[in-house]
C-alpha positions in Angstrom: 0.0 0.0 0.0 1.3 3.5 -0.9 1.9 5.9 2.0 -0.7 8.4 0.9 -3.3 5.6 0.5 -2.5 4.2 3.9 -2.7 7.6 5.6 -6.0 8.3 3.8 -7.4 5.1 5.0 -6.3 5.9 8.5 -7.8 9.4 8.3 -11.1 7.8 7.3 -11.0 5.3 10.1 -14.1 5.0 12.3 -13.6 6.9 15.6 -15.2 4.0 17.4 -12.6 1.5 16.2 -10.0 0.2 18.6 -7.2 2.8 18.5 -4.6 0.2 19.6 -5.5 -2.1 16.7 -5.5 0.8 14.3 -2.0 1.9 15.5 -0.7 -1.6 14.9 -2.2 -1.6 11.5 -0.8 1.8 10.6 2.7 1.1 11.8 2.9 -2.4 10.3 1.7 -1.0 6.9 4.3 1.7 6.7 6.9 1.3 3.9 10.6 1.4 4.8 11.3 4.5 2.8 9.2 7.6 3.6 9.8 11.3 2.8 9.8 13.8 5.6 6.3 15.1 4.9 5.0 11.5 4.8 6.7 10.9 8.2 5.0 14.0 9.6 1.6 12.9 8.3 2.1 9.4 9.8 3.1 11.0 13.2 0.0 13.1 13.1 -2.2 10.1 12.5 -0.4 8.2 15.3 -1.0 11.1 17.7 -4.7 11.1 16.8 -5.0 7.4 17.7 -2.8 7.7 20.8 -5.0 10.5 22.1 -7.9 8.0 22.1 -5.9 5.0 23.3 -5.7 4.0 27.0 -3.1 5.8 29.1 0.3 4.1 28.9 -0.1 3.5 25.2 2.6 6.1 24.4 5.1 4.0 26.3 4.1 0.9 24.3 4.2 2.6 20.9 7.0 5.1 21.3 9.8 2.5 20.3 8.2 1.4 17.0 7.3 5.0 16.2 10.9 6.0 16.7 12.1 3.0 14.6 9.7 3.7 11.7 9.4 7.5 11.7 12.5 8.6 13.6 10.7 10.8 16.1 11.7 10.5 19.7 9.3 9.9 22.6 9.2 13.6 23.7 8.0 14.6 20.2 5.3 11.9 20.3 4.2 13.1 23.8 4.0 16.7 22.6 1.9 15.7 19.5 -0.5 13.7 21.7 -0.8 16.6 24.2 -1.6 19.0 21.3 -4.3 16.7 20.0 -5.8 16.2 23.5 -6.0 19.9 24.3 -7.1 20.7 20.7 -4.4 23.4 20.3 -2.5 21.9 17.4 0.5 23.7 18.9 -1.0 27.2 18.3 -1.5 29.8 20.9 -4.5 31.2 19.0 -6.7 28.3 20.1 -7.4 27.7 23.7 -8.2 24.3 24.9 -12.0 23.6 25.2 -13.6 24.2 28.5 -13.8 21.1 30.7 -17.4 20.1 31.2 -17.9 17.3 33.8 -21.2 15.4 34.1 -23.3 15.3 37.2 -22.0 11.9 37.9 -18.4 13.1 37.6 -19.1 15.9 40.0 -20.6 13.6 42.5 -17.6 11.3 42.4 -15.1 14.1 42.5 -16.9 15.8 45.5 -16.6 12.5 47.4 -12.9 12.4 46.5 -12.3 15.9 47.8 -14.1 15.1 51.1 -11.9 12.0 51.6 -9.4 12.6 54.4 -7.1 10.1 52.6 -7.2 11.9 49.3 -3.4 11.9 49.0 -3.3 8.1 49.5 -6.0 7.8 46.8 -3.8 9.8 44.4 -0.9 7.4 44.9 -3.2 4.4 44.4 -4.8 5.9 41.3 -1.5 6.9 39.7 -0.5 3.2 39.9 -3.5 2.5 37.7 -2.0 4.8 35.2 1.3 2.8 35.1 3.4 4.9 37.6 5.6 2.6 39.7 6.7 3.8 43.1 7.7 7.5 43.4 5.2 8.1 46.1 6.8 11.2 47.5 7.5 12.7 44.1 3.8 12.1 43.1 2.6 14.0 46.1 5.0 16.9 45.4 3.7 17.1 41.8 0.1 16.9 43.0 0.7 19.8 45.4 2.4 21.6 42.5 -0.7 21.3 40.3 -2.9 22.5 43.1 -0.6 25.4 43.9 -1.4 27.0 40.5 -4.4 28.4 42.4 -2.1 30.2 44.9 -0.7 33.7 44.6 2.8 32.2 44.6 2.6 28.7 43.1 5.3 26.0 43.4 7.9 25.4 40.7 9.5 22.0 40.3 12.4 20.5 38.3 12.5 16.8 37.9 16.2 15.7 37.7 17.2 12.2 36.6 19.3 10.3 34.0 18.0 9.9 30.5 15.4 7.1 30.1 14.6 7.2 33.9 11.0 8.0 33.1 10.8 11.8 33.9 8.5 12.6 30.9 6.2 9.6 31.7 5.9 10.6 35.3 5.2 14.3 34.5 2.7 13.5 31.8 0.9 11.0 33.9 0.4 13.6 36.6 -0.6 16.3 34.1 -3.2 14.0 32.6 -5.2 14.4 35.9 -5.7 18.1 35.2 -8.4 19.4 32.9 -6.8 19.9 29.5 -7.4 23.6 29.5 -5.4 24.0 32.8 -1.9 23.2 31.6 0.4 24.0 28.6 3.2 21.6 27.6 6.3 22.8 25.6 9.3 21.0 24.2 10.9 24.4 23.4 10.0 28.1 23.3 11.7 31.2 21.9 12.6 34.2 24.1 9.4 36.1 23.2 7.0 33.2 22.7 5.2 33.8 26.0 4.6 37.5 25.3 2.6 36.7 22.2 0.3 34.0 23.5 -3.3 34.9 23.2 -4.7 32.2 25.6 -4.6 33.2 29.3 -2.0 31.5 31.4 -3.2 32.7 34.8 -3.6 29.8 37.3 -2.3 27.2 34.8 0.6 24.9 34.9 3.5 25.4 32.4 5.6 22.3 31.7 8.8 22.1 29.7 9.9 18.6 28.6 13.7 18.8 29.0 15.7 21.7 30.2 17.3 22.7 26.9 13.9 23.5 25.5 13.3 26.0 28.3 16.6 27.9 28.0 15.4 30.3 25.2 12.6 31.6 27.5 14.6 31.3 30.8 14.3 35.0 31.7 10.6 35.2 30.9 9.8 32.1 33.0 11.9 33.4 36.0 10.1 36.8 35.9 6.7 35.0 35.6 7.6 32.9 38.7 8.9 35.8 40.8 6.5 38.7 39.7 3.4 36.8 38.7 3.2 38.6 35.3 5.2 39.6 32.2 5.1 43.1 30.7 6.7 43.6 27.3 6.7 47.0 25.7 6.8 47.1 21.9 6.6 49.9 19.3 3.5 49.7 17.1 1.9 51.9 14.5 -1.4 53.5 15.8 -4.0 52.7 13.1 -5.9 55.9 13.7 -3.0 58.4 13.9 -0.3 56.6 12.0 2.1 57.5 14.8 4.5 55.0 16.3 3.4 54.4 19.9 4.6 52.1 22.7 2.2 49.3 23.5 2.5 47.1 26.6 1.7 43.4 26.2 0.8 41.9 29.5 0.8 38.2 30.3 -0.9 37.6 33.6 0.2 34.9 36.0 0.7 33.3 38.4 1.6 29.9 37.0 2.9 26.7 38.5 6.0 25.5 36.6 7.4 22.0 35.9 10.5 21.1 33.9 12.6 18.0 33.5 16.4 17.7 33.0 19.3 15.3 33.1 21.5 18.0 34.7 22.5 17.5 38.3 22.6 21.2 39.0 21.1 24.3 37.3 22.2 28.0 37.3 21.6 29.6 40.6 19.1 32.0 39.1 17.0 29.0 38.3 17.9 26.6 41.1 16.8 29.0 43.8 13.3 29.3 42.2 12.7 25.6 41.9 12.2 22.6 44.2 14.4 19.7 42.9 13.1 16.1 42.9 14.9 13.0 41.6 13.6 9.7 40.4 14.5 6.4 41.9 17.2 4.9 39.6 17.9 1.8 41.7 18.0 -1.6 40.2 15.0 -2.6 42.2 13.0 0.3 40.8 14.0 -0.6 37.2 12.9 -4.3 37.8 9.5 -3.1 39.0 9.1 -0.8 36.0 10.0 -3.5 33.6 7.4 -5.8 35.1 4.8 -3.0 34.8 5.8 -2.4 31.1 5.5 -6.1 30.4 2.1 -6.3 32.0 0.8 -3.4 29.9 2.3 -4.8 26.7 0.6 -8.1 27.4 -2.8 -6.3 28.0 -2.5 -3.1 26.0 -6.3 -2.4 26.0 -6.6 -1.4 29.7 -9.2 1.2 30.3 -9.0 1.2 34.1 -7.1 4.5 34.0 -9.7 6.4 32.1 -12.1 6.7 35.0 -9.2 7.7 37.3 -8.3 10.5 35.0 -11.9 11.8 34.7 -12.5 11.9 38.5 -9.2 13.8 39.2 -9.8 16.2 36.3 -13.2 17.0 37.8 -11.8 17.3 41.3 -9.2 19.9 40.1 -12.0 21.8 38.2 -13.9 22.0 41.5 -11.0 23.5 43.5 -11.1 27.3 43.8 -8.3 29.8 44.3 -8.1 31.1 47.8 -5.9 32.6 50.5 -4.5 30.5 53.2 -3.5 31.5 56.7 -0.8 29.4 58.5 -1.1 30.1 62.3 2.2 28.5 63.1 4.3 30.1 60.3 6.2 32.4 62.6 7.4 29.5 64.8 8.6 27.7 61.6 10.4 30.9 60.5 12.4 30.8 63.8 13.6 27.3 63.1 14.3 27.6 59.4 18.1 27.8 58.6 19.1 31.3 57.6 22.7 30.9 56.8 22.2 30.7 53.0 20.7 33.7 51.2 18.4 31.4 49.2 16.5 30.6 52.4 14.6 33.8 51.7 13.1 32.0 48.7 13.0 28.5 50.2 11.0 29.3 53.3 8.1 30.8 51.4 8.1 27.8 49.1 7.9 25.5 52.1 4.9 27.5 53.3 3.5 27.1 49.8 3.5 23.3 50.3 1.4 23.8 53.4 -0.9 26.2 51.5 -1.3 23.8 48.6 -2.2 21.0 51.0 -4.8 23.3 52.6 -6.3 24.1 49.1 -6.4 20.4 48.2 -8.4 19.8 51.4 -10.4 23.1 51.1 -13.8 21.4 51.6 -12.4 19.9 54.8 -10.8 23.0 56.2 -12.3 25.9 58.3 -12.1 29.5 57.5 -11.3 32.5 59.7 -13.5 35.6 60.0 -11.8 37.1 56.9 -12.8 34.1 54.8 -9.3 32.7 54.5 -8.7 29.0 54.8 -6.9 27.9 57.9 -4.0 25.5 57.6 -4.0 22.6 60.0 -1.4 20.4 61.6 -2.3 17.7 59.0 -1.2 20.1 56.3 2.0 20.8 58.1 2.6 17.1 58.6 2.3 16.4 54.8 4.6 19.4 53.9 7.1 18.3 56.5 7.2 14.8 55.2 7.8 16.0 51.7 10.2 18.7 52.7 13.2 16.6 53.5 14.5 16.0 50.0 13.2 19.3 48.8 14.8 21.6 51.4 18.1 19.7 51.9 19.3 21.5 48.8 18.9 24.8 50.6 20.5 23.5 53.8 23.4 21.5 52.3 23.7 23.1 48.8 23.3 19.7 47.0 20.6 17.2 46.3 20.1 14.0 48.3 21.6 11.9 45.4 24.7 14.1 45.2 25.2 13.8 48.9 24.9 10.0 48.7 27.7 10.0 46.1 29.7 12.2 48.5 29.2 9.6 51.2 30.4 6.9 48.9 33.5 9.1 48.1 34.2 9.5 51.8 33.9 5.8 52.4 36.3 5.2 49.5 38.8 7.7 50.9 38.6 6.4 54.4 39.2 2.9 53.2 42.3 3.8 51.1 43.9 6.2 53.6 42.2 6.4 57.0 45.0 8.7 58.3 44.5 11.3 55.6 41.4 10.7 53.5 41.6 14.2 51.9 44.8 13.1 50.1 43.0 10.2 48.3 42.2 10.7 44.6 38.6 10.1 43.7 37.5 9.3 40.2 34.3 8.2 38.5 36.0 4.8 37.6 36.8 4.1 41.2 33.3 5.0 42.4 31.6 3.1 39.6 33.2 -0.2 40.8 31.9 0.4 44.3 28.4 1.4 43.2 28.0 -1.0 40.3 25.4 -3.1 42.2 23.4 0.1 43.2 22.4 1.0 39.7 24.8 4.0 39.3 26.1 4.4 35.8 29.5 6.0 35.2 27.8 8.9 33.4 25.5 9.5 36.4 28.5 9.4 38.7 30.3 12.0 36.6 27.3 14.3 36.7 27.0 14.2 40.5 30.8 14.5 41.0 30.6 17.7 39.2 27.6 18.8 41.3 29.5 17.9 44.5 32.4 20.0 43.3 30.1 23.0 42.7 28.6 22.5 46.2 32.0 22.5 47.8 32.0 18.9 49.0 34.8 17.9 46.6 37.7 19.8 45.1 38.7 19.2 41.4 42.3 18.2 41.6 43.0 17.4 38.0 41.2 17.5 34.7 42.8 16.1 31.6 41.3 15.4 28.2 40.6 11.7 27.7 41.0 10.9 31.4 38.7 10.8 34.4 38.6 14.0 36.4 40.3 13.6 39.7 38.7 14.9 42.9 39.6 15.1 46.5 37.5 15.5 49.6 37.1 19.1 50.6 37.6 19.9 54.3 34.2 21.3 55.0 31.9 21.3 58.0 28.3 22.2 57.2 27.0 24.4 60.0 23.5 24.7 58.7 20.7 22.5 59.9 17.0 22.2 59.5 15.2 21.1 62.7 11.4 21.4 62.2 9.1 20.3 65.1 7.1 17.2 64.7 3.3 17.5 64.1 2.7 16.4 67.7 5.0 19.1 69.1 3.3 21.7 67.0 -0.1 20.5 68.1 0.7 20.3 71.8 2.8 23.4 72.1 2.9 25.1 75.4 -0.1 27.3 76.1 1.8 29.7 78.4 4.6 30.7 76.0 2.9 32.8 73.3 4.7 34.5 70.4 2.8 37.6 69.4 -0.5 38.8 70.7 -3.9 37.2 70.5 -5.6 38.0 67.3 -2.3 38.2 65.4 -0.5 35.5 63.5 1.5 34.8 60.4 0.4 34.3 56.9 2.1 33.7 53.6 0.4 36.6 52.0 1.3 40.2 52.4 -2.0 41.7 53.5 -3.9 41.4 56.8 -2.7 39.0 59.6 -4.7 36.0 60.5 -6.8 35.7 63.6 -5.2 32.5 65.0 -3.0 32.9 68.1 0.5 31.7 67.8 2.2 29.9 70.7 5.8 29.0 71.4 6.8 25.3 71.3 7.8 24.4 74.8 10.3 21.6 73.9 13.1 21.1 71.4 14.4 17.6 70.8 18.0 16.6 70.9 19.7 14.6 68.1 18.1 11.2 67.7 15.5 11.9 70.4 12.0 10.6 69.7 8.9 12.2 71.0 5.6 10.3 70.9 7.2 7.7 68.6 8.3 10.3 66.0 11.9 10.8 65.0 13.2 14.3 64.1 12.8 15.4 60.5 16.6 15.7 60.4 19.2 14.0 62.7 22.5 15.9 62.6 24.4 14.0 65.3 26.3 16.4 67.4 26.0 19.3 64.9 22.8 20.8 66.2 23.4 24.6 66.4 23.9 26.0 70.0 20.6 27.9 69.9 18.7 24.5 69.6 20.7 22.6 72.3 19.3 21.9 75.7 21.6 23.7 78.2 20.9 21.1 80.8 22.4 18.3 78.6 
């Protein structure tokens, strides 16, 4: 069959036909030699079918599409997203409004009233093919919800190539109404200025960091200021005079990007929470089993109802201001040594706010109509905060610090008397970490990140040879010691901070009405209270201000 005949037959295919079977037929019938326009036409037809196919089908069909048409998975994902939102890649056409049925609203309302809504999300994402990544899923969920805040959360997903970053992000984005997010693979410096569809309270997602670099400045301003203003010279049609016209793009927006880089430029890094995927051998084995299951049963519609109920739930959530009665106490404990803490602390509060918004039908409001954050919201944010905030405290991600630990063990083994004299290379570490799923390329990326963070010193760099590092003689004096939820809930009633009727809020207007009280007890390293261990255990390095003078 000729390519044009095949594509015409595909275009005339009955919409009620099985899209998986149609995809198999389309790909099997493609000739070996196709022109570039014919490949583009075939990709368009594949995207139309994948948009109707069960979730997870992109993973199944991405390899044969790449083999036959020479388009990578990210390109396929973008095409499918464009078909689903009806934009065709153009900013002139906004995605159609999401219109849930009465039955959808009933199910979504029950979901929003469920105290275990976050557990439901993890369970439902498993139905969409996501394996593990429970904490990362919740961080991404709160990021989606934060689009409704004045200062939304921004996330960068860091992991090696093929780790599943795009799949994870797209699976989570699929739970939003299609008109609530915009996906890019690349954007020019001025692209955002000339979009005609509104971006306010939406999620912007860039698939891979290089595609976001052209619009870096614009995205940073949109994150920090909540809007873009671009002044251009245009001819007035009435007077014929050249006049200045301001093009305004209103935010705020939540922001997600993915990258294989271990570190970003400080201008970007301080605006983003960093999360990393599990790259262990055990995680890979679990993912392979799930991929095999889906390939054996490709027509699996169990995820469709999951997507619909979450899309409806998100459409029912409303923007609102949140008051955090205990925010001032948290500010006293947040590490202030690094300047970036001025951005990290409001982002930690944003996690609490996003949890409150997610549970808005379960939360009370104060006399000003603002939602009141609870200890449960703090408990969720605190649990998720450890890997997110350690970058602020230690200057490196958890994975980079794990590599530093391995480097220290290597140095201590080779020369216990003087470990700082031991030469550390990627080859040496790869032998020690071979069974842990660390590739040499991943080790090289994190060695570079450890050098930039000051944990290692670059001793020698020669072309064609491994870079040689040595341990840096550093002692991290920063620490993050946040109280347990039980401590925050049972804080002493006779040691108040502030006056009754005053409090702390993560917005810049009126204070909240909830009284703020001092926590009466601070735990020592390793000490448990009510069965809960500290968020961070720093051994003997707890700052003097947090030490019990009687110990």
